[in-house]
C-alpha positions as a printed Julia matrix, in Angstrom:
272×3 Matrix{Float64}:
   0.0     0.0     0.0
   2.84    2.41    0.84
   4.7     1.66   -2.42
   1.52    2.28   -4.44
   1.17    5.73   -2.92
   4.78    6.58   -3.72
   4.31    5.42   -7.3
   1.14    7.53   -7.63
   2.97   10.55   -6.13
   5.85   10.07   -8.59
   3.48    9.81  -11.56
   1.58   12.9   -10.43
   4.82   14.79   -9.97
   6.11   13.78  -13.42
   2.82   14.76  -15.02
   2.91   18.1   -13.21
   6.48   18.66  -14.37
   5.56   17.81  -17.98
   2.59   20.13  -17.78
   4.92   22.81  -16.49
   7.27   22.34  -19.44
   4.36   22.41  -21.9
   3.11   25.58  -20.28
   6.49   27.2   -20.54
   6.76   26.42  -24.26
   3.2    27.44  -24.92
   3.04   30.64  -22.93
   6.68   31.63  -22.95
   9.24   31.64  -20.25
   8.0    34.59  -18.42
   9.41   34.88  -14.92
   5.95   34.82  -13.42
   5.19   31.59  -15.21
   8.35   30.08  -13.9
   7.46   31.08  -10.34
   3.94   29.81  -10.63
   5.05   26.58  -12.22
   7.74   26.07   -9.63
   5.21   26.68   -6.9
   2.81   24.23   -8.48
   5.55   21.64   -8.92
   6.47   21.91   -5.25
   3.1    22.46   -3.61
   1.05   19.81   -5.39
   3.3    16.87   -4.51
   3.73   18.24   -0.99
  -0.01   18.53   -0.57
  -0.55   15.02   -1.9
   2.14   13.65    0.37
   0.69   15.53    3.38
  -2.8    14.25    2.63
  -1.53   10.72    2.33
   0.48   11.09    5.54
  -2.58   12.35    7.36
  -4.61    9.49    5.94
  -1.94    7.03    7.02
  -1.8     8.64   10.46
  -5.62    8.47   10.68
  -5.59    4.84    9.63
  -2.79    4.11   12.12
  -4.67    5.93   14.83
  -7.82    3.97   13.95
  -5.83    0.78   14.07
  -4.39    1.78   17.45
  -7.86    2.73   18.69
  -9.26   -0.58   17.46
  -6.35   -2.43   19.01
  -6.8    -0.5    22.24
 -10.54   -1.16   22.16
  -9.93   -4.84   21.49
  -7.35   -5.07   24.3
  -9.58   -3.05   26.6
 -12.56   -5.2    25.69
 -10.51   -8.34   26.32
  -9.32   -6.93   29.65
 -12.85   -5.9    30.56
 -14.16   -9.31   29.57
 -11.38  -10.98   31.52
 -12.12   -8.7    34.46
 -15.83   -9.48   34.14
 -15.11  -13.19   34.03
 -12.75  -12.93   36.99
 -15.23  -10.78   38.87
 -18.04  -13.16   37.95
 -15.99  -16.1    39.18
 -15.15  -14.22   42.39
 -18.82  -13.31   42.82
 -19.85  -16.9    42.18
 -17.16  -18.15   44.58
 -18.17  -15.58   47.2
 -21.83  -16.43   46.63
 -21.03  -20.13   47.04
 -19.1   -19.36   50.24
 -21.95  -17.19   51.53
 -24.43  -19.91   50.64
 -22.25  -22.4    52.51
 -22.1   -20.06   55.5
 -25.88  -19.57   55.33
 -26.4   -23.33   55.11
 -24.06  -23.84   58.06
 -25.88  -21.14   60.02
 -29.21  -22.73   59.15
 -27.92  -26.07   60.38
 -26.57  -24.44   63.54
 -29.84  -22.58   64.1
 -31.76  -25.77   63.46
 -29.5   -27.65   65.87
 -29.91  -24.88   68.46
 -33.67  -24.94   67.96
 -33.72  -28.71   68.33
 -31.46  -28.44   71.36
 -33.75  -25.81   72.86
 -36.74  -28.04   72.2
 -34.95  -31.02   73.75
 -33.95  -28.88   76.73
 -37.54  -27.66   77.07
 -38.86  -31.2    76.96
 -36.23  -32.41   79.43
 -37.0   -29.43   81.67
 -40.71  -30.21   81.54
 -39.99  -33.88   82.26
 -37.72  -32.91   85.16
 -40.35  -30.48   86.48
 -42.99  -33.21   86.28
 -40.63  -35.66   87.97
 -39.82  -33.16   90.73
 -43.52  -32.35   91.13
 -44.28  -36.07   91.36
 -41.49  -36.53   93.9
 -42.8   -33.57   95.89
 -46.29  -35.05   95.88
 -44.88  -38.43   96.89
 -42.8   -36.8    99.63
 -45.77  -34.78  100.83
 -47.91  -37.9   100.85
 -45.14  -39.81  102.62
 -44.79  -37.0   105.17
 -48.55  -36.96  105.7
 -48.47  -40.73  106.07
 -45.67  -40.45  108.61
 -47.53  -37.68  110.4
 -50.68  -39.8   110.49
 -48.65  -42.77  111.66
 -46.92  -40.63  114.26
 -50.25  -39.24  115.36
 -51.68  -42.74  115.62
 -48.62  -43.85  117.57
 -48.88  -40.8   119.79
 -52.56  -41.4   120.37
 -51.86  -45.08  121.01
 -49.15  -44.11  123.49
 -51.46  -41.64  125.12
 -54.11  -44.31  125.46
 -51.74  -46.72  127.17
 -49.53  -44.18  128.94
 -49.87  -44.25  132.73
 -50.98  -41.12  134.61
 -49.75  -41.1   138.18
 -51.19  -39.02  141.02
 -50.05  -38.95  144.66
 -51.71  -37.55  147.77
 -50.09  -36.86  151.15
 -52.33  -37.52  154.22
 -51.95  -36.82  157.93
 -53.57  -39.76  159.66
 -53.74  -41.16  163.19
 -51.59  -44.14  164.01
 -52.44  -46.36  167.02
 -54.83  -43.72  168.37
 -52.11  -41.74  170.09
 -49.79  -40.81  167.17
 -50.16  -39.1   163.81
 -48.19  -40.25  160.77
 -47.79  -38.99  157.2
 -49.01  -41.45  154.62
 -49.11  -41.03  150.84
 -51.26  -42.76  148.31
 -50.67  -43.52  144.63
 -53.37  -43.59  141.96
 -53.11  -44.41  138.25
 -55.77  -42.95  135.94
 -54.0   -43.91  132.7
 -52.89  -47.15  131.08
 -51.57  -50.05  133.07
 -48.12  -49.63  134.62
 -45.62  -52.02  136.1
 -42.21  -52.13  137.77
 -42.82  -48.79  139.43
 -40.11  -47.46  141.74
 -41.09  -44.41  143.84
 -38.52  -42.45  145.84
 -39.52  -39.64  148.21
 -37.95  -37.29  150.72
 -39.13  -34.34  152.81
 -37.41  -31.07  151.97
 -37.08  -27.56  153.28
 -34.82  -24.64  152.48
 -31.36  -26.17  152.85
 -32.71  -29.37  154.45
 -33.59  -32.8   153.08
 -34.63  -35.92  154.94
 -33.37  -39.37  154.18
 -34.75  -40.76  150.9
 -37.13  -43.68  151.01
 -38.06  -45.95  148.1
 -41.16  -48.05  147.62
 -41.88  -50.49  144.78
 -45.2   -51.16  143.1
 -45.35  -54.24  140.88
 -48.27  -53.03  138.79
 -51.32  -50.81  138.7
 -54.18  -51.05  136.25
 -56.23  -48.2   134.85
 -58.09  -46.24  137.56
 -56.41  -48.29  140.23
 -54.69  -47.02  143.4
 -52.59  -48.3   146.27
 -52.99  -48.29  149.99
 -51.18  -45.68  152.01
 -47.42  -45.85  152.44
 -46.29  -44.86  155.95
 -43.79  -41.99  155.9
 -43.32  -41.62  159.67
 -44.34  -39.47  162.6
 -45.68  -36.05  161.69
 -43.64  -34.47  164.48
 -40.43  -35.83  162.97
 -41.02  -33.82  159.81
 -42.19  -30.6   161.41
 -39.21  -28.64  160.03
 -39.92  -29.67  156.42
 -42.33  -27.86  154.16
 -42.62  -30.14  151.12
 -42.2   -33.67  149.94
 -40.24  -34.44  146.74
 -41.2   -37.54  144.78
 -39.43  -39.24  141.83
 -40.87  -42.2   139.94
 -39.61  -44.71  137.39
 -42.1   -47.07  135.73
 -42.94  -48.92  132.52
 -46.13  -49.21  130.53
 -47.51  -52.49  129.23
 -45.32  -52.19  126.07
 -42.17  -51.85  128.21
 -41.68  -48.13  127.53
 -39.82  -46.44  130.35
 -41.3   -43.28  131.95
 -39.73  -40.99  134.53
 -41.12  -38.04  136.45
 -40.58  -35.82  139.46
 -42.78  -33.51  141.51
 -42.48  -31.41  144.64
 -45.68  -31.22  146.73
 -46.43  -28.78  149.52
 -46.68  -30.73  152.74
 -49.91  -28.97  153.65
 -51.62  -29.94  150.37
 -54.08  -32.76  150.8
 -55.35  -32.95  147.22
 -54.23  -35.35  144.51
 -51.13  -34.0   142.74
 -50.1   -35.16  139.28
 -46.53  -36.32  138.66
 -45.7   -35.37  135.04
 -44.21  -38.32  133.17
 -41.99  -38.3   130.13
 -40.85  -41.23  128.05
 -37.19  -42.08  128.33
 -36.03  -43.78  125.16
 -33.04  -46.06  124.75
 -33.63  -48.03  127.95
């Protein structure tokens, strides 16, 4: 293509030169003709060459633009493909994360449901145990109440009374009596002594083999009234067993001037 242009330029130049010569012969060799012809000979080829150069430059620029567009398009396409792959990879990763989160959330939900069910089961079990314990406690209370009532029914209740009675017409002696208003008792040991502030007589002990309900004893002689004139009270301690062999103990201090029946409080003594 370049050689063709140069050939055309040469032909045009030669033709212009020939035309110049013809013009000189035809119109004469006037100086003005020579100047005009010389100008034409120089300007026409230069203009043609300039036009062709500009056309070549335009074509080269177009080629460069096309090349740049092609390269840019390829780069853009490559960038799009790379970006698309990155987006797809990131989307796949995100989808994997979402799936993992969904599984975790599902597992947590299932775990929460299992925990709720286990909690409800444990609450029901504890409630059942509480009801069973309450029922057991009530049963024990009822059993204890029955045992207590049974003990109360068979527990002895001991009363004593101090009397000032004549003895052989000329003397007066203290005598005390024992009465049981409760359940039968046996193996009773009764110890007594007369007391005063800072004074205590010798202790005496009497034994009673058994006493039934609402049964009493005869009077036990304590001695001459005059011998105990300095004492103001009599102190009595008892040990006895009921019909089921439970041991009871009790003490009481009775004013010597009291002639009424006085109760001796009894308490069960376990382990003996």
